[in-house]
N, C-alpha and C positions, 0 to 999 in steps of 0.2 A: 685651134687642138686646145685641149683643156686646161693644159699649165699655164696658158697665157691669159687664161681668166681668175679671178677673185675667186675664191670658194663660198663666200655668202652671198654675195650679190650677183655674181657671175658678170662683173663689169672688167675691162681690158686691164691689167697691172700697169701697162704704160699706153702714152698718148693721149689722156684727158686733157683739156684746160685746166689754166690754174686756180679757175674761179668759180664760184657752186653758189648756185641758189636749193636748198634745198626746203621740201613742204611735205608735208603727211598723207597728201592723198596722191593716189598716180593720176586720178584724171586731172585735178590741179596740178600736177607734173607736166602733162599737155598742153594744158590751157596756159600756163607760163613759157613755154617752149613754142609754142602759137605766135607768141610774140618775137623770136631771132629770125634771124637770116639762114637759111641753109639747114633751117633743126631735122635732124635725125636721130632716131631710138638708135640708141647704142646697145642696150638691153634692158630685157624686162623679167625679172626671175621674184618670184614670192610679190610681198609690197615693193619692190625696190623696182623703179621702173626712173629710166634714166636717159636723159634727150643730151644732146650737142646743140650749137649753132654760133650766132653769134648776134650781139648787141651793139650796136654802135659803131663795130669792126671789132669788139673786144671778143674773142672765144670763152664761151661760157660751157658751164655743165646746169643743168636742172633736174634733179633727183628727187625721189619721193622715198619717205622711209617707214610710211607706214605709223602706227598708234603706241604712243608709249616711246620710253627710253629705250629699256631693254635691246628690241628692235634695232630701234632709231641709231643707236651708236656704234649700232657693226656698220649700217653705211658709213657714217661720218668717218668711221676707223680705214677701211676701206679706199672709200674716196681719198681720205689723205695717204695710203700706203700707194695708189693709184697718181699722185702729183698733182692734187690739190691745197691751195695752199689760204685761198680765203673763201670761207664760207659764210654765206645770211640764210639764217631759217626765217622765212614764211611762212605763218601760220593764220590759225584764228585762236581768239582767247574771251575770259569772259570777265567782263572789268571788276576790279577790286574795289573802287574808290569813285564818290560823286564826281561827275562834272565829265568820266570817259562817255562818250555815245557810241550806239552800235552802228559799226561800219568806221569810226574813229581808229587809228594807227596809235597800236603803241612802241615805241620802240626800247628796247631793255638795255639796261646799263645794267643790272645784275642778276640771279636769280636764286631764287631759294632751290637747294638742292634734296626734293624733295620726289626724284623721278624714280626711286626704285633701282636702280643699278650702279649709281657711280660714289653710294654709301658702299657695296664692296669691293670696291678699287681704292679708296683712299679715305683718310677718316674726317670724318665732317665737318672738320676745321676749315678743309680745304676750300677756298671759294670757287666759285660761277661767275666769272664778270667778262664783259663783254671787251672787248678790243676799242680802246677808247676812239682810236679812227674809225671803227666803226659805225658805232653810237654817232659821231661826227657828218659823216657820209650821210648816212642814213637819214639824219635831221637834213641836210641838205639838201637831199632828195625829196624828202615830204613837203619843202618848205615851198623848192620849184615845181612840184607839182601841185601846189595847192590842195597839199592835202590836210583834212583836220588829224592831229598828232599829237601823241604827249609821250616824256618818258619817265623812267621808274623801273623800280625792283620788281621783277615779276616771280612770280609762284610757280614752278615746273611740280606737277604731283601728278603721282603714278597712275590713283585712281582717279577714275570718271565720275563715279556714281556714288554717294555716301556709303557707307556702309552700318557694321552695328558698332565698332568702336567711335570712341569721340572726336570730331573733327578738331586738330589743334586749331586756335585761334589766331591771327594775326591783326586782330581787330589794335588801332591805334601805329600799325606799323609802316602803313603809308603804301603798301603796295597797290599797283597799277592792274595788275591783272593774272588770270592762273591760266595755265596752261601744261602741255605735258610734257615735251624733248627738249627745249631748251637749256636748261643745265648740264645734260648731258655734249651738247655738245660743247658748249663752252669750258668745261672740264675738261676733255679732248683737245679743243685748240690749244689749251693753255699748256698743259701736258707737251704738245710736241711744237709749240712755236707757232702755231700758228693766228692769223686773223678771223675773228669770229664774230658773229653780234646777230642780233634778231629784231624783227619787225612782224607785230601781230593786230591781224584785222579783229576788232571786237565783236562777238555775235550775238551777247546776251549777258546779265548782270548775274554774277554771281555772289558776292556778298550777301547775306541776308535784308539786310535791310534797304538793299537796292531792287530788290526783290520784288514787282507788282504782278502777283500769278493773276488775279482781274481783270488788269490791264493788256498784258502781256499774253495769257492765255497758256504758260511756260514757254520752254524752250525752246526757239526756233529758230535754227541758224541758215535759214532756207530763205529769207526775206531779201525783197528788193535792194534794202538799205544794206546788208552787209554785205550780197552780191557787187555791189558800187563798191565798197570800201574795200573787196578782193581785189577789183578791177584796178585801182588804185594803186592797192599793196605790190601787186604784181612787177609794175612800170616803177615805183620808188624802186622795189628789190635791185632789178636790173639794173637802174641809174645808179646805183648806189654802189653796186660791184663797179661798173667805171667808171666812178671818180674815187673809188681803194686804187684801182690798178692806174690810175692815170695820176695819184699823189703819194699813196703809199704799197710802201713791198714791207712784208711779213721781217720784224725784229726793226723796223723804222719810228723814230722818235717822234711823237707826234707833238 
């Protein structure tokens, strides 16, 4: 019956696991779900493709949210309505500082709220911060997987391509990476008392001084080094969920 489904994503109102990995691409959602035991597709409506299964005995959700904060926040809100209490965003990003290579993971400590949606919900002074326990779990999982990784603040920006307006510069601010959805998740989680964090695979360099167009041929996220990073990141995300379920619950002190 339609009243048993939430209106935007068409996921069930009840019965989903409490732990979720959220990704942008519906194809990536299927790839991550393929790592689960007993994976089943729960729903597929618009950009929102949702699976359930288990990782080393932990029931989990894997769901896609599409591109950009305004659409992604609808998935986060409805998953929370359906009972998800721990979220890890697993996505791709561009490096913003030297020393972060293609295929490396960036574990987000916080995000710049340039997402195009949370500014319409809260004053800009409200922070977008990862749950400390999520950062710790992701770092531990990355170490155990021998995955090259970094920690830092990421820039969530609504516009993928530059436009006519001048791009505000964060030169000297030490940002690690740029992506498009994480701050919407972190704000949602803070408002609702949830655990949330993010781990991002670097698929190119975005800071102007890092880009060598002649050497790289321009932005290309479909290279083998990126694919290898995505494979590592999927395992790190799922294992971090297991660590969180094992050691922390929403509201616990770190």
